[in-house]
C-alpha positions, 0 to 999 in steps of 0.5 A: 539567454534565460530569464529568472532564476538559474536552476541548479545543475542537475546531473544524474549518476548511472544508478540514479537513472536506472532506478528513475527509469524503472520509477518512470516505466512503473505500472504500480507505483504511485502515480504521482511518484511516476510523474517526478521520476519523469520530471527528474529525468527530462530534467536531467536531459536538459529540458526546461521547468516549462517545458516540463510543466507542459508536458505534465500539465502542472505549474512551473511552481510545483516543476520547480519545486519537486526539482529542487527537493531532488536535488536536496535530497536526491531519490528519498526527495520524491517520496510525500512527506508524512502529513499532520493528522489525528494520533493513533487511539489504539496501540500496537499491543492492543492490535497485537492482542486482538490478532493473537486472539482471533488467531489462536483461539475460538470464541466462547460460543462459537467455532470462528470470531466475528467482527462484533465478538472480536470487538466485544472481547477485545473492548473495541468499537466494531469498526476498528476491528474490522479496519484491523482484519482489512488491514491484515487480510484477515477473514476470521470467519474461513477456516483452514480445514476441509468440510464434507457435505452430510449428503450421502450422493456427495460422499458418493461422488467424493470417492471418486474424485480428488478431493481439494481443499477449500482455499484460505 
């Protein structure tokens, strides 16, 4: 005889089972999502919240919370909700302008944009420009052209071997 509130029945469709099994076996998804997928699969197999809590080293309340969220919202309920935080201060248009300028033009006194030059030209802070460059994996200091050395011995050797351009 069970003690406490009865838990809602957890029935999984074949598609949900496949998707959750993929989540549970994933090595690239966030660990929390993998654990929640395991929780739901174990619940579908009939394990109690206490047994699942022991396996995951979670509290019974946490197991109950995620189980209820799955029952209410299915797989979407296993994802983290948005958390409150400071709103963005830089608009998408400002970021797009920075990226456009960096990719399409060169600075007035140079061949490529540095973080400081881009920050000054776009009236942004250096740290903001650096974050944008990192987010978009944009290395403005790397050019996409191949450069030959002025060394005569290097030029002589290059005639006899295959020339490979620099990776971008």
